[in-house]
MARROSE-49409 format. One record per residue: residue in three letters; x, y, z of N, C-alpha, C in turn. Coordinates in steps of 0.1 Angstrom, whole numbers. Each point is the difference from the previous one (the first is absolute). Layout:
MARROSE-49409
NODE   doza      nu      nv      nw     cau     cav     caw      cu      cv      cw
NODE    ALA       X       Y       Z       X       Y       Z       X       Y       Z
...
end
This chain:
MARROSE-49409
NODE   doza      nu      nv      nw     cau     cav     caw      cu      cv      cw
NODE    MET       7     -12       1      -7      12      -1       9      13       0
NODE    TYR      13      -2      -3       9      12       1      -5      10     -10
NODE    TYR      -1      -5     -13      -4       9     -11     -13       7       3
NODE    GLU     -10      -6       6     -12       5       4       0      12       7
NODE    GLY       8       1      10       3      11       8       7      12      -8
NODE    ILE       9      -4      -9       6      11      -8     -11       6     -10
NODE    ILE      -9      -8      -5      -9       5     -10     -11       8       8
NODE    LYS      -3      -2      13      -9       7       7       6      14       2
NODE    LYS      13       1       5       7      12       2       0       8     -13
NODE    THR       2      -6     -12       1       7     -12     -13       6      -4
NODE    ILE     -11      -8       2     -14       5      -4      -3      12       9
NODE    ALA       3      -1      13      -2      11      10       7      12      -5
NODE    TYR      13      -1      -4       8      10      -5      -7       6     -12
NODE    ILE      -5      -8      -9      -6       6     -12     -13       7       3
NODE    GLU      -8      -6       9     -13       6       3       0      14       6
NODE    GLU      12       3       7       1      12       5       5      12      -9
NODE    ARG       4      -5     -12       7       9     -10      -5      -1     -14
NODE    LEU     -14      -5      -1      -5      -1     -13       0      13      -7
NODE    HIS      -1      11       6      -1      14      -6      14       6      -2
NODE    GLU      10      -9       3      13       6       0       7      -9     -11
NODE    SER      12       6      -4       8      -7     -10       6     -14       6
NODE    LEU      -3     -11      -7       6     -13       6       8      -7     -11
NODE    LEU      12      -1       3      11      -6      -8       3     -14       5
NODE    ILE      -1     -10     -10       2     -14       3      15      -1       8
NODE    ASP      10       6      -4      13      -2       6      -2       5      15
NODE    ASP      -8      10       4       0       5      13      -8     -10       8
NODE    ILE     -11      -6      -7      -8     -10       8       6     -13       2
NODE    ALA       9      -4     -10       9     -13       2      10       3      11
NODE    GLU       6      12       0      10       3      10      -5       0      15
NODE    GLN     -13       6       1      -4      -1      13      -5     -14       5
NODE    ALA      -2      -9     -11      -4     -13       4      13      -8       2
NODE    GLY      12       5      -4      13      -8       2       4      -9     -11
NODE    PHE      -6       2     -12       3     -10     -11       4       8     -12
NODE    SER       7      -7      -9       2       7     -14     -14       0      -6
NODE    LYS       1       9     -10     -13       4      -7      -6     -14      -7
NODE    PHE      10      -6      -7      -5     -12      -7      -5     -11       8
NODE    HIS       6      -4      12      -4      -9      10     -13       3       5
NODE    PHE      -1      13       4     -12       5       7     -12      -1      -9
NODE    HIS       2       3     -13      -9      -1     -10      -7     -14      -1
NODE    ARG      10     -10       0      -5     -13       0      -8      -4      13
NODE    ILE       5       4      11      -8      -3      13     -14       6      -1
NODE    PHE       0      13      -3     -13       7      -1     -10      -7      -9
NODE    CYS       5      -2     -12      -9      -8     -10      -5     -13       5
NODE    SER       8      -7       6      -2     -14       5     -12       1      11
NODE    MET       3      10       9      -9       2      12     -13       6      -3
NODE    VAL       0      11      -8     -12       8      -3      -6      -3     -13
NODE    GLY       6      -6      -9      -6      -4     -13       0      11      -9
NODE    MET       7      10       2       1      10     -11      14       7       2
NODE    SER       4       8      -9      14       7       3      -4      12       9
NODE    ILE      12       5       7      -1      11       8      -6      12      -8
NODE    THR       4       2     -12      -4      11      -8     -15      -1      -2
NODE    GLU      -5     -12      -3     -15      -3      -2      -8       4      12
NODE    TYR       8      -6      11      -9       3      14      -1      15       3
NODE    ILE      11       7      -1      -1      15       2     -11       6      -9
NODE    ARG       0      -3     -12     -10       6      -9     -13      -4       3
NODE    MET      -2     -13       4     -13      -4       3      -6       7      12
NODE    ARG       9       2      10      -5       7      12      -2      15      -2
NODE    ARG       9       5      -8      -3      15      -4     -13       2      -8
NODE    LEU      -3     -10      -9     -13       2      -6     -11      -3       9
NODE    ALA       0     -10      10     -10      -2       8      -3      12       9
NODE    ASN      10       7       4      -1      12       8      -6      11      -9
NODE    ALA       6       0     -11      -7      11     -10     -15      -3      -3
NODE    SER      -4     -13      -1     -15      -2      -3      -7       5      11
NODE    VAL       3      -1      12      -6       4      12      -1      15       1
NODE    ALA      11       7      -4       0      15       0      -9       4     -11
NODE    LEU      -2      -7     -11      -9       4     -10     -15       1       5
NODE    LEU      -3     -10       8     -14      -3       4      -3       9      13
NODE    TYR      10       3       9      -3       5      12       5      14       3
NODE    THR       7       6     -11       5      14       0      -4       7     -12
NODE    ASN       2      13       1      -2       9     -12      12       4      -7
NODE    GLU      12      -7       4      12       4      -5       1      -2     -17
NODE    ARG       7       9      -6       1      -2     -15       7     -13      -3
NODE    ILE      -4      -6     -12       8     -12      -4      14       2      -2
NODE    LEU       4      12      -5      14       3      -2       8       0      15
NODE    ASP      -6       7       9       5       0      12       2     -13       8
NODE    ILE      -9     -10      -2      -1     -13       4      12      -8      -7
NODE    ALA       1       3     -12      11      -8      -8      13       5       4
NODE    LEU       1      13       2      13       4       4       4      -4      15
NODE    TYR     -10       1       7       2      -4      16       5     -14       0
NODE    TYR      -5      -9      -8       5     -15       0      11      -3      -9
NODE    HIS       7      11      -5      12      -1      -7      -2      -6     -14
NODE    PHE     -11       2      -7      -1      -2     -14       5      13      -8
NODE    GLU       8      -1     -11       7      11      -5      -9      10      -7
NODE    SER     -13      -5      -2     -10       9      -8     -12      -7       2
NODE    GLN     -11       9      -3     -14      -5       0      -3     -11      -9
NODE    GLU       8       2     -13      -2     -11     -10       6     -14       5
NODE    ALA      11       1       6       7     -12       6      -9      -6      10
NODE    PHE      -6       8       9      -9      -5       9     -12      -7      -6
NODE    THR      -6       7     -10     -12      -5      -6       2     -12      -6
NODE    ARG      13      -2      -7       2     -14      -7       1     -11      10
NODE    ALA       8       2      12       1      -9      10     -12      -3       6
NODE    PHE      -9      11       4     -12      -3       7     -10      -8      -9
NODE    LYS      -1       4     -13      -9      -7      -9       4     -15      -1
NODE    LYS      12      -2      -1       5     -14      -2      -4      -9      13
NODE    TYR       0       6      11      -3      -7      13     -16       1       3
NODE    TYR      -6      10      -2     -16       1       3      -8       0     -12
NODE    HIS       5      -1     -11      -7      -1     -13      -9      11      -3
NODE    LEU       4      12       7      -7      13      -4      10      10       3
NODE    PRO      -2      12      -8       9      11       3      -4       6      14
NODE    PRO       9       8       6      -3       5      13     -12       9       1
NODE    GLY      -2       9     -10     -12       8       0     -12      -6       0
NODE    GLN      -1     -11     -10     -12      -8      -1      -2      -9      11
NODE    TYR      10      -4       6       0     -10      13      -6       9      11
NODE    ARG       3      13       1      -4       9      11     -15       2      -2
NODE    LYS      -4       3     -12     -15       3      -2      -8     -12       2
NODE    LEU       4     -12      -6      -8     -12       1      -2      -5      14
NODE    MET      13      -2       6       0      -6      14      -6       9      10
NODE    SER       2      13      -1      -6       9      10     -16      -1      -2
NODE    SER      -5       0     -12     -15      -2      -2      -4     -13       7
NODE    MET       7     -11      -2      -4     -13       5       1       2      16
NODE    LEU      10       7       6       1       0      14     -12       8       4
NODE    LYS      -4      10      -6     -11       8       4     -14      -5       0
NODE    ASN      -1      -8     -11     -14      -8      -2      -1     -12       7
NODE    LYS      12      -6       4      -1     -13       6       8      -1      14
NODE    GLU      -1      13       6       9       1      12      -5     -11      11
NODE    GLU     -13      -2       1      -5     -10      10       3     -14      -3
NODE    SER       1      -4     -14       4     -13      -3      14      -2       3
NODE    TYR       9      10      -2      15      -2       4       1      -2      15
NODE    MET      -8       4       8       0      -2      14      -7     -13       5
NODE    ASP      -5      -8     -10      -5     -13       3      10      -9       7
NODE    LYS      -5      -6      10       8      -8      10       2     -14      -6
NODE    GLN      -6      -4     -11       1     -13      -5      13       1     -10
NODE    VAL       9      -9       1      11       0      -8       2     -15      -7
NODE    LYS      -2       0     -13      -1     -13      -8      11     -10       5
NODE    GLY      -3     -11       4      10     -11       2       4       0      15
NODE    TRP      -2      11       7       5       1      15     -12       1      10
NODE    PHE       4      -5      12     -10       0      11       7       4      13
NODE    LEU      -8       5       9       6       4      14      -2     -12       9
NODE    SER      10      -3       9      -1      -9      10       8       5      12
NODE    GLY       1      -7      11       7       4      11      -9       0      12
NODE    THR       4       5      12      -6      -1      12     -12      12       1
NODE    ASP       2       9      -8      -9      12       1      -1       7     -13
NODE    GLN      -3      -7     -10       0       6     -13     -11      11      -2
NODE    PHE     -11       0       9     -10      10      -1       5      14       4
NODE    ASN      11       1       7       5      13       2      12       5      -8
NODE    TYR       1      -8     -11      10       3     -11      -7       1     -13
NODE    GLU       7       7      -9      -6       3     -14      11      -4     -11
NODE    MET      -5      -7      -9       9      -1     -11      -6       7     -13
NODE    GLY       7       3      -9      -5       6     -12      10       2     -11
NODE    ILE      -2       9     -10       8       4     -11       3      15       1
NODE    ASP      13       4      -1       3      13       1       6       3     -14
NODE    ARG      -6      12      -6       5       4     -13       8      14       1
NODE    GLU       3       4      12       9      12       2      13      -4       5
NODE    ILE       1     -10       9      13      -4       5       3     -14      -7
NODE    VAL      10       0     -10       1     -11      -8      15      -2      -2
NODE    HIS       5     -13      -2      13      -1      -3       3      -1     -15
NODE    GLN      -9      -7      -6       1      -3     -14     -13      -2      -7
NODE    GLY      -2       5     -12     -13      -1      -6     -10      10       5
NODE    LYS     -12      -4       2     -11       9       3      -7      -1      14
NODE    ALA       5     -11       7      -7      -2      12       9      -9      10
NODE    SER      -3       1      13       6      -8       9     -11      -6       9
NODE    GLY       4     -11       8      -9      -4      11       3       6      13
NODE    TYR      -9       0       9       3       6      14      -8      -9      10
NODE    LEU       6       1      12      -6      -6      12       2      10      11
NODE    LYS     -10       5       7       1      10      11      -9      -3      11
NODE    SER       4       5      12      -8      -1      11     -11      11       0
NODE    LYS     -12      -4       6     -12      10       1      -2       4      15
NODE    THR      -4      -9       8      -4       2      13       9      -8      10
NODE    VAL      12      -4      -4       9      -9       8       7       9      11
NODE    LEU      -1      -5      12       5       8      12      13      -5       5
NODE    ASP       3     -13      -1      13      -5       5       6     -10     -10
NODE    ASP      10      -6       5       9      -8      -8      -5     -15       0
NODE    SER     -11      -3       8      -5     -14       0      -7      -3     -12
NODE    SER      -5       9      -8      -7      -2     -12       9      -1     -12
NODE    PHE      -3      -9     -11       6       0     -12      -9      -4     -11
NODE    SER       4       3     -13      -7      -5     -11       9      -2     -11
NODE    THR      -5      -9      -9       9      -1     -13      -9      -1     -12
NODE    MET       6       6     -10      -6       1     -13       7     -11      -8
NODE    MET      -7     -10      -5       5     -13      -3      -6      -6     -12
NODE    GLN       5     -10      -6      -5      -9      -9       7     -13       0
NODE    GLN      -6     -11      -7       6     -13       0      -3      -7     -13
NODE    PHE       9      -9      -4      -1      -6     -12       5     -14       0
NODE    LYS      -2     -10     -10       6     -13       0      14       1      -2
NODE    ALA       7      -9       6      15       0       0       7      -7     -13
NODE    ASP     -11      -6      -8       4     -10     -10      13       5     -10
NODE    ARG      -1      13      -3      10       5      -9      14       3       6
NODE    PHE       0      -1      13      13       3       7       6     -12       9
NODE    ARG      -7     -11      -2       3     -12       7      14      -4      -3
NODE    GLY      10      -3      10      13      -5      -2      10      12      -3
NODE    LYS      -5      12       1       8      12      -4       3       9      12
NODE    ARG      10       8      -1       3      10       9      -6      13      -5
NODE    SER      -8       6       6      -8      12      -4       3      13       7
NODE    ARG       1      10      -7       2      14       6     -12       8      -2
NODE    LEU      -7       4      11     -11      11      -1       6      13       3
NODE    SER      -2      10      -8       5      13       3     -11      11      -3
NODE    CYS       1      11       7     -10      10      -3       7      14       6
NODE    PHE      -7      10      -3       4      14       4     -10       4      11
NODE    LEU       6       5      12      -8       4      10       3      14       4
NODE    LYS     -10       7       6       2      14       5      -9       1      13
NODE    THR       6       6      10      -8       0      13      -1      15       5
NODE    LYS     -11       1       9      -1      13       6      -7      -1      15
NODE    ASP       7       4       9      -5       0      13      -3     -14       6
NODE    VAL       9     -10      -4      -1     -14       4       4       0      15
NODE    LYS      -7      -3      10       3       0      13       7     -13       5
NODE    SER      -6     -11      -4       5     -13       5      10      -6     -11
NODE    PHE      -7      -5     -10       9      -5     -12      -9      -2     -13
NODE    SER       6      -2     -11      -7      -4     -12      10      -8      -7
NODE    SER      -4      -9      -9       8      -8      -9      -7      -7     -11
NODE    MET       9      -6      -8      -7      -9     -10       1     -15       6
NODE    TRP      -8      -9      -4       1     -14       6      -3     -10     -12
NODE    MET       4     -12       2      -2     -11      -9       0     -13       8
NODE    ARG     -10      -9      -5      -1     -12       8      -2     -11     -10
NODE    VAL       6     -12       1      -2     -13      -9      -6     -10       9
NODE    ASP     -12      -5      -4      -7     -10       8      -1     -13      -8
NODE    ASN      -1     -13       7      -4     -10      -8     -15      -2       0
NODE    ALA      -4     -12      -6     -15      -2       0      -6      -1      12
NODE    TYR       6      -3      12      -7      -2      13       1      12       8
NODE    GLY       6      12      -6      -1      12       7      13       3       8
NODE    ASP       9     -10       0      12       2       6      10      10      -6
NODE    VAL       6       8       8       9      10      -6      13      -6      -2
NODE    LEU       5       1     -12      12      -6      -5      10      11       0
NODE    GLN      -2      12      -5       9      11      -1      -8      13       4
NODE    PHE       8       8       7      -7      13       4      10      11       2
NODE    ASP      -3      12      -3       8      12       4     -10      12       0
NODE    ASN       0       7      11      -8      13       2      10      11       2
NODE    MET      12      -1      -2      10      11       2       0       4      14
NODE    SER      -3      -8       9       1       4      14      13       4       5
NODE    ASN      11      -4      -6      14       3       3       5      12      -8
NODE    ARG      -9       6      -8       3      12      -8     -12       8      -3
NODE    SER      -9       1       9     -12       7      -2       2      16      -2
NODE    ILE     -11       6      -4       1      14      -4      -9      10      10
NODE    THR       5       9       5      -6       9      10       0      15      -5
NODE    GLY      -8       9       6       2      14      -3      -4       4     -14
NODE    ASN       7       9      -4      -2       7     -14      11      -4      -9
NODE    THR      -2      -7     -11       9      -6      -9      -4       4     -14
NODE    ASN      10       2      -9      -3       3     -14      -2     -14      -8
NODE    TRP      -4       2     -12      -1     -13      -7      14      -8      -1
NODE    ASN      -1     -13       3      12      -8      -1      -4     -14      -4
NODE    ARG      10      -8      -4      -2     -13      -5       3     -10      12
NODE    TYR      -9      -9       2       1     -11       9      -2     -14      -5
NODE    SER       7     -10       4      -1     -13      -6      -1     -10      11
NODE    ILE      -7     -12      -3      -1     -12       8       4     -11     -10
NODE    VAL       9     -10       5       4     -11      -9      -3     -13       9
NODE    LEU      -9      -8      -7      -4     -12       7       1     -12     -10
NODE    ASP       3     -12       4      -2     -12      -7     -14      -4       0
NODE    VAL      -5      -6     -11     -13      -5      -2       2     -15      -2
NODE    PRO      -2      -9      12       2     -14      -1      -9      -7      -9
NODE    SER       4     -12      -3      -8      -7     -11     -14      -4       5
NODE    ASP      -2       0      15     -14      -2       4      -8      12       4
NODE    SER       5      12      -6      -8      12       2     -13       1      -7
NODE    SER      -9       7       7     -13       0      -6      -5      14      -2
NODE    ILE       3      10       9      -5      14      -1      12       8       4
NODE    ILE       1      12      -7       9      11       3     -10      12       4
NODE    ALA       2       6      12      -7      12       3      10      11       3
NODE    PHE      -3      11      -3       9      12       2      -8      14       2
NODE    GLY       7      10       4      -7      12       1       8      10       9
NODE    ILE      -6      11       5       7       9       9      -7       0      13
NODE    ILE       6       3      10      -6       0      14       4      14       6
NODE    LEU     -10       4       8       0      12       8      -4      -2      14
NODE    SER       9       2       9      -3      -2      15      -2      13       6
NODE    GLY     -11       3       7      -1      12       7      -4      11      -9
NODE    GLN       4      12       2      -4      11      -8      10       3     -11
NODE    GLY      -5       7     -11       8       4     -10      -6      -3     -14
NODE    HIS       8       2     -11      -4      -1     -14      12      -5      -8
NODE    VAL      -4     -10      -8      11      -5      -8      -5      -3     -15
NODE    TRP       7       5     -10      -3      -2     -13       9     -11      -6
NODE    VAL      -5      -6     -10       7     -10      -8      -3      -1     -15
NODE    ASP      11      -3      -7      -1       1     -14      11     -11      -7
NODE    GLN      -5      -5     -11       9      -9      -8       4     -12       7
NODE    PHE      -9      -8       5       4     -15       4       5      -7     -12
NODE    THR      11      -8       2       5      -7     -10       4     -15       6
NODE    PHE      -3     -10      -7       4     -15       4      10      -3     -10
NODE    GLU      12      -7       2       9      -4      -9       8     -12       6
NODE    GLU       3      -9      -7       9     -11       4      14       4       1
NODE    VAL       7      -4      11      16       5       0       6     -13       3
NODE    ASP      14       2      -1       9     -11       0       2      -4      15
NODE    LYS       4     -12       1       1      -6      14      12       6       7
NODE    ASN       8       9      -6      10       8       6      -5      11       8
NODE    VAL     -13       5      -4      -5      11       7      -5      -5      14
NODE    ALA       3       5      10      -3      -4      15     -16       1       2
NODE    THR      -4      -9       6     -15       2       4      -1       9      12
NODE    THR     -12       6       2      -3       7      13      -9      -7       8
NODE    ASN      -2     -13      -2      -9      -8       8       1       2      14
NODE    LEU     -11       2       8       0       2      15      -6     -13       6
NODE    GLU      -6      -9      -8      -7     -11       6       9     -11       3
NODE    LYS       3      -2      12      10     -11       4      -7     -14       0
NODE    GLN       5      -9      -6      -5     -13       0       5      -8      13
NODE    SER     -10      -4       7       3      -7      12       6     -14      -2
NODE    GLU      10      -4       8       6     -14      -2      -8     -10       7
NODE    LEU      -3     -11      -7      -8     -10       6      10     -10       7
NODE    LEU      -3      -1      14       8      -8       9      -2     -14      -2
NODE    ASP      11      -8       3      -2     -15      -1      -7      -5      11
NODE    GLU       0       6      13      -9      -5      11      -3      12       8
NODE    PRO     -10       0       9      -4      10       9      11       4       9
NODE    LEU       1      12       6      10       5       9      -5       7      12
NODE    ASN       7       0      11      -2       8      11     -15      -2       5
NODE    LEU      -4     -11       1     -15      -3       4      -3       4      15
NODE    SER      10       1       8      -2       3      15       5      14       2
NODE    PHE       3       8     -10       5      14       1      11       3       9
NODE    GLU       9     -10       2      11       1       9      13       4      -7
NODE    GLU       0       0     -13      12       3      -7       1      15      -4
NODE    GLU      11       6       2       3      13      -3       1       3     -16
NODE    ILE      -2      12      -3       1       3     -15      17       1      -3
end
């Protein structure tokens, strides 16, 4: 997981400087690698080049500015370091399939006419669970996004203490991943998380026994954090039946999530499994409770 930490620091570095000049040499240097080696690491972990990532994040922020501010398109383009409005328009149209001006008019109209539907608490494919899900809310956010046009969110409503938690989750058949080592990744952003939040993943067999599990309890997220990438790596044994995953929020706070991905990884990639398999003893022990630990 060494590279995982480096990528997190790099993404945090980029997020704080999206409106500044970002040079690949400087980013690689602060990460402690040569430019070419760092490029390979970043592509392998994130699935795109660092140049593509920076452009994608600048365009995502620009799309929000188009919808929720009255800033001129030229000013938005220059703020996010596009050399001209024409260059910005080409890049934006390639990614969002509309030029910026048309995107602003069309999407602003949709937001105005369908504001209530955007606040709908039903999210296709996802459901709420946990000890106190009625005091939490999940939904789709079209203003705070990492990539594309929307993100998912989970937030507390009437939660008073850290004893409550809820999870925004889904589950599916494990067939496609059986016998493989799989990495689940996503981007998370948090606000005012008092206890903790995290991503989680669990692999069960047909009897409901937990085979593999990680809820990031040893690296959970608290407080206010900007968008960053998080990963879980688990084996999916041959007798696996169901894979469940999602995000969890304990206590008060607000967490956004975007761009979940599943991928098969090499066995050289270390797992993050926290489920310890108990050893079956040959015979019973310490039946009179006289033996010390």
